[in-house]
LUMPA-859258 format. One record per residue (C-alpha): x, z, y; residue number from 1. Coordinates in steps of 0.25 Angstrom, whole numbers, plus 5000, padded with zeros to 4 digits. Example, Ala and Ser with C-alpha at 12.3 -4.5 7.8 and 13.67 -1.06 7.14 Angstrom:
LUMPA-859258
REC   east     up   north   pos
REC   5049   5031    4982     1
REC   5055   5029    4996     2
This chain:
LUMPA-859258
REC   east     up   north   pos
REC   4999   5000    5000     1
REC   5006   4996    5014     2
REC   5009   5007    5023     3
REC   4999   5010    5034     4
REC   5006   5005    5048     5
REC   5004   5015    5060     6
REC   5006   5013    5073     7
REC   5006   5026    5080     8
REC   5005   5029    5096     9
REC   5009   5043    5100    10
REC   5004   5050    5113    11
REC   5018   5052    5119    12
REC   5031   5059    5112    13
REC   5026   5074    5112    14
REC   5023   5083    5101    15
REC   5008   5077    5100    16
REC   5014   5063    5097    17
REC   5024   5069    5087    18
REC   5014   5078    5079    19
REC   5003   5068    5079    20
REC   5011   5054    5078    21
REC   5026   5055    5077    22
REC   5026   5066    5065    23
REC   5015   5062    5056    24
REC   5016   5047    5056    25
REC   5031   5048    5057    26
REC   5030   5055    5044    27
REC   5021   5045    5038    28
REC   5031   5035    5042    29
REC   5043   5042    5036    30
REC   5036   5046    5023    31
REC   5032   5031    5022    32
REC   5017   5034    5023    33
REC   5015   5023    5033    34
REC   5022   5013    5043    35
REC   5021   5020    5056    36
REC   5025   5016    5070    37
REC   5025   5027    5081    38
REC   5025   5021    5095    39
REC   5036   5026    5105    40
REC   5035   5021    5117    41
REC   5050   5025    5121    42
REC   5054   5015    5110    43
REC   5043   5006    5107    44
REC   5037   4996    5117    45
REC   5023   4991    5118    46
REC   5026   4979    5109    47
REC   5031   4987    5098    48
REC   5017   4995    5099    49
REC   5009   4983    5099    50
REC   5016   4977    5087    51
REC   5014   4991    5079    52
REC   5000   4992    5083    53
REC   4998   4977    5078    54
REC   5003   4979    5064    55
REC   4998   4995    5062    56
REC   4987   4998    5053    57
REC   4984   5010    5061    58
REC   4987   5013    5076    59
REC   4986   5028    5081    60
REC   4985   5032    5095    61
REC   4989   5047    5098    62
REC   4980   5053    5109    63
REC   4974   5040    5114    64
REC   4967   5043    5127    65
REC   4968   5032    5137    66
REC   4959   5020    5140    67
REC   4972   5010    5137    68
REC   4973   5017    5123    69
REC   4958   5015    5121    70
REC   4959   5001    5124    71
REC   4970   4998    5116    72
REC   4964   5004    5104    73
REC   4952   4996    5106    74
REC   4961   4983    5106    75
REC   4966   4987    5093    76
REC   4954   4990    5086    77
REC   4950   4976    5088    78
REC   4960   4973    5079    79
REC   4963   4959    5075    80
REC   4961   4949    5064    81
REC   4972   4953    5055    82
REC   4970   4968    5055    83
REC   4962   4980    5061    84
REC   4973   4992    5065    85
REC   4966   5006    5064    86
REC   4967   5015    5076    87
REC   4969   5031    5076    88
REC   4968   5039    5088    89
REC   4976   5052    5086    90
REC   4973   5065    5094    91
REC   4980   5079    5095    92
REC   4972   5085    5105    93
REC   4957   5085    5111    94
REC   4960   5076    5124    95
REC   4946   5080    5129    96
REC   4949   5095    5129    97
REC   4963   5096    5136    98
REC   4964   5110    5142    99
REC   4966   5111    5157   100
REC   4979   5119    5155   101
REC   4984   5106    5147   102
REC   4993   5098    5157   103
REC   4986   5085    5151   104
REC   4973   5090    5156   105
REC   4975   5079    5167   106
REC   4976   5069    5157   107
REC   4963   5073    5150   108
REC   4955   5082    5159   109
REC   4942   5077    5162   110
REC   4937   5089    5171   111
REC   4943   5097    5182   112
REC   4947   5112    5178   113
REC   4946   5125    5184   114
REC   4949   5138    5175   115
REC   4945   5153    5179   116
REC   4953   5164    5174   117
REC   4948   5177    5173   118
REC   4959   5185    5166   119
REC   4965   5192    5178   120
REC   4977   5197    5172   121
REC   4983   5184    5169   122
REC   4978   5176    5182   123
REC   4992   5176    5189   124
REC   4998   5171    5176   125
REC   4987   5159    5175   126
REC   4990   5156    5190   127
REC   5005   5156    5188   128
REC   5004   5147    5176   129
REC   4997   5136    5184   130
REC   5007   5137    5196   131
REC   5014   5124    5198   132
REC   5002   5115    5195   133
REC   4997   5111    5209   134
REC   4983   5104    5204   135
REC   4980   5119    5198   136
REC   4973   5128    5208   137
REC   4971   5143    5207   138
REC   4962   5154    5213   139
REC   4958   5168    5211   140
REC   4942   5170    5211   141
REC   4935   5182    5217   142
REC   4935   5189    5203   143
REC   4950   5187    5201   144
REC   4949   5176    5191   145
REC   4959   5164    5194   146
REC   4953   5149    5195   147
REC   4962   5139    5190   148
REC   4958   5125    5195   149
REC   4967   5116    5185   150
REC   4963   5102    5185   151
REC   4955   5094    5197   152
REC   4953   5080    5196   153
REC   4963   5072    5204   154
REC   4974   5084    5203   155
REC   4984   5086    5192   156
REC   4983   5072    5187   157
REC   4968   5075    5183   158
REC   4960   5061    5184   159
REC   4946   5065    5178   160
REC   4941   5051    5179   161
REC   4954   5046    5172   162
REC   4953   5056    5161   163
REC   4938   5053    5157   164
REC   4942   5039    5156   165
REC   4953   5044    5146   166
REC   4943   5053    5139   167
REC   4933   5040    5138   168
REC   4944   5032    5131   169
REC   4950   5043    5122   170
REC   4935   5046    5118   171
REC   4933   5030    5115   172
REC   4947   5031    5106   173
REC   4942   5042    5098   174
REC   4929   5034    5095   175
REC   4936   5020    5093   176
REC   4949   5022    5085   177
REC   4948   5021    5070   178
REC   4952   5036    5067   179
REC   4954   5048    5076   180
REC   4966   5058    5071   181
REC   4967   5071    5076   182
REC   4974   5086    5072   183
REC   4963   5094    5070   184
REC   4948   5094    5066   185
REC   4944   5101    5078   186
REC   4949   5089    5086   187
REC   4943   5080    5076   188
REC   4929   5086    5079   189
REC   4932   5084    5094   190
REC   4934   5070    5091   191
REC   4922   5068    5082   192
REC   4913   5070    5094   193
REC   4918   5058    5101   194
REC   4921   5049    5088   195
REC   4907   5051    5081   196
REC   4912   5041    5070   197
REC   4925   5037    5064   198
REC   4936   5045    5058   199
REC   4944   5057    5064   200
REC   4956   5062    5056   201
REC   4962   5075    5057   202
REC   4977   5074    5055   203
REC   4984   5089    5058   204
REC   4997   5090    5065   205
REC   5009   5092    5056   206
REC   5022   5099    5056   207
REC   5035   5094    5051   208
REC   5041   5105    5044   209
REC   5056   5099    5045   210
REC   5054   5100    5061   211
REC   5048   5114    5062   212
REC   5059   5123    5055   213
REC   5057   5139    5054   214
REC   5058   5145    5068   215
REC   5072   5151    5072   216
REC   5073   5166    5071   217
REC   5078   5173    5085   218
REC   5084   5185    5077   219
REC   5083   5194    5089   220
REC   5074   5205    5084   221
REC   5061   5198    5093   222
REC   5049   5193    5089   223
REC   5047   5179    5096   224
REC   5033   5174    5098   225
REC   5031   5160    5103   226
REC   5021   5151    5110   227
REC   5022   5136    5114   228
REC   5014   5128    5124   229
REC   5013   5121    5137   230
REC   5003   5122    5148   231
REC   4991   5117    5140   232
REC   4993   5131    5132   233
REC   4992   5140    5145   234
REC   4979   5145    5140   235
REC   4983   5147    5126   236
REC   4996   5155    5131   237
REC   4988   5162    5141   238
REC   4978   5168    5130   239
REC   4988   5176    5123   240
REC   4997   5179    5134   241
REC   4993   5193    5135   242
REC   4995   5196    5121   243
REC   5009   5190    5122   244
REC   5012   5199    5134   245
REC   5007   5212    5126   246
REC   5015   5208    5114   247
REC   5027   5206    5122   248
REC   5025   5220    5129   249
REC   5023   5227    5115   250
REC   5034   5220    5109   251
REC   5047   5218    5117   252
REC   5054   5211    5105   253
REC   5044   5200    5105   254
REC   5047   5188    5113   255
REC   5038   5176    5117   256
REC   5044   5162    5116   257
REC   5035   5153    5123   258
REC   5037   5137    5124   259
REC   5032   5128    5134   260
REC   5027   5130    5147   261
REC   5030   5145    5154   262
REC   5019   5154    5157   263
REC   5027   5166    5163   264
REC   5016   5171    5171   265
REC   5009   5175    5158   266
REC   5020   5184    5153   267
REC   5027   5188    5164   268
REC   5027   5203    5159   269
REC   5034   5199    5146   270
REC   5044   5188    5152   271
REC   5056   5195    5145   272
REC   5050   5193    5133   273
REC   5046   5178    5134   274
REC   5054   5165    5131   275
REC   5049   5152    5137   276
REC   5055   5140    5131   277
REC   5053   5126    5137   278
REC   5044   5115    5130   279
REC   5052   5106    5120   280
REC   5047   5092    5122   281
REC   5055   5085    5112   282
REC   5046   5086    5099   283
REC   5057   5082    5090   284
REC   5064   5095    5092   285
REC   5053   5104    5096   286
REC   5053   5111    5083   287
REC   5067   5115    5085   288
REC   5064   5120    5100   289
REC   5051   5128    5094   290
REC   5063   5134    5085   291
REC   5071   5139    5094   292
REC   5059   5148    5099   293
REC   5062   5157    5087   294
REC   5048   5163    5086   295
REC   5043   5173    5077   296
REC   5028   5170    5080   297
REC   5020   5158    5086   298
REC   5008   5160    5095   299
REC   4998   5148    5096   300
REC   4987   5152    5106   301
REC   4975   5141    5108   302
REC   4963   5146    5118   303
REC   4950   5141    5111   304
REC   4947   5129    5119   305
REC   4943   5114    5116   306
REC   4957   5108    5118   307
REC   4964   5118    5109   308
REC   4954   5117    5098   309
REC   4957   5103    5096   310
REC   4972   5107    5094   311
REC   4980   5108    5081   312
REC   4987   5121    5075   313
REC   5001   5113    5076   314
REC   5009   5125    5083   315
REC   5006   5135    5072   316
REC   5010   5123    5063   317
REC   5024   5123    5070   318
REC   5025   5138    5070   319
REC   5022   5138    5056   320
REC   5032   5127    5051   321
REC   5042   5136    5059   322
REC   5038   5149    5051   323
REC   5033   5157    5062   324
REC   5019   5163    5062   325
REC   5009   5159    5072   326
REC   4998   5167    5080   327
REC   4987   5157    5085   328
REC   4973   5155    5091   329
REC   4961   5153    5082   330
REC   4960   5140    5090   331
REC   4965   5129    5081   332
REC   4974   5138    5072   333
REC   4963   5146    5065   334
REC   4960   5134    5058   335
REC   4974   5133    5052   336
REC   4980   5147    5052   337
REC   4977   5157    5042   338
REC   4977   5170    5049   339
REC   4987   5180    5045   340
REC   4994   5170    5035   341
REC   4998   5158    5042   342
REC   4996   5163    5057   343
REC   4987   5172    5066   344
REC   4976   5168    5073   345
REC   4973   5176    5085   346
REC   4961   5177    5094   347
REC   4961   5182    5108   348
REC   4966   5195    5108   349
REC   4973   5195    5095   350
REC   4987   5189    5100   351
REC   4994   5202    5102   352
REC   4990   5207    5088   353
REC   4994   5195    5081   354
REC   5007   5194    5089   355
REC   5009   5209    5086   356
REC   5007   5207    5070   357
REC   5017   5196    5069   358
REC   5027   5203    5077   359
REC   5026   5216    5069   360
REC   5026   5209    5055   361
REC   5039   5200    5052   362
REC   5033   5198    5039   363
REC   5019   5193    5043   364
REC   5027   5184    5052   365
REC   5035   5178    5041   366
REC   5023   5177    5031   367
REC   5013   5170    5041   368
REC   5024   5160    5044   369
REC   5028   5157    5030   370
REC   5013   5155    5027   371
REC   5011   5146    5039   372
REC   5024   5139    5036   373
REC   5018   5135    5022   374
REC   5004   5131    5027   375
REC   5008   5122    5038   376
REC   5019   5116    5029   377
REC   5008   5112    5019   378
REC   4996   5108    5029   379
REC   5004   5104    5041   380
REC   5017   5098    5037   381
REC   5021   5084    5041   382
REC   5018   5079    5026   383
REC   5004   5081    5029   384
REC   5005   5067    5038   385
REC   5001   5061    5025   386
REC   4986   5064    5029   387
REC   4989   5056    5041   388
REC   4992   5044    5034   389
REC   4980   5046    5025   390
REC   4970   5045    5037   391
REC   4977   5033    5041   392
REC   4976   5026    5028   393
REC   4961   5029    5026   394
REC   4958   5023    5039   395
REC   4965   5010    5034   396
REC   4957   5010    5021   397
REC   4945   5012    5029   398
REC   4942   5026    5023   399
REC   4936   5038    5031   400
REC   4947   5048    5035   401
REC   4946   5063    5037   402
REC   4934   5066    5046   403
REC   4931   5077    5055   404
REC   4916   5081    5059   405
């Protein structure tokens, strides 16, 4: 049987492109399951891309949202008299629910945003966190609450009319391609509201255990607890900031190691126990950079909102591959973590207790990490990319692929 010819077009060169396109389809190419071309605009020109599309059985567009891509997809689907190429739209996030804290809101937001914060003990920290963004306005209300006007049409790059056009184009793409692929069932259910008919395949994010080696050990008699994230995760970190401060104050030997954007105002009382590491943009060496954080425990807080509910448990997968235990929010992670065995799920008000439990029990940290490692390696190892090719083969054979409600 002839190998499938796949032409994949990633959305950029970052982590999402790596996990959803370069890693799984590169694995399929390396293992001989398919003949894969992955477009890279740094080394391929438009003529090469057109040639690969012409001879491909399947063309994959990652995160397609523009009117131009919609037109390209429609032209491809017209086919020609020799063959009909099948088109896949691949999504890793819910573009219709981007958080206003996400720096990409200006690309996808369709409404102005004003948020009011009532937790007065954290208002100073929030005000400092938004400093430096000239399009954001803040004011203190009569009751002491903080009103943050984050997005206004025509400010900070937000163009609501243009974004509504993008939204319409994205919805048309979701309806018109041959199959939509995404990371989770929850995300698939979102797309089902748009794509009333046609297949939707859930293809989970995977981890290459040859890249994510066991975490380095600090060896300095401290307990190192880590978190990673950018501006899109301010709400998530803010939700557990008080628990972090209380743990640091009770346990002087605990260190908090944060990678990404700095929110010093949230932790001004414990700065001597906090390390900030810059975000590492090179996905090829990213696992080595995380390993240098020398963590004993990983934190994965996610507030319960529409955007986060569409995310995957990838951060737990990465920490587990590096053999450290994870404390995570129920949002997303409750579907995968076996409480107390492959990690801890912490609701609001429980983060202090779960951190303390792991701080005080080295044996629990070790056992939990080992079980999580084995679970993730079995279910989410890169070898599971074979499920990707099974979906595509069913497409070509005109059979139904994995459906979601």
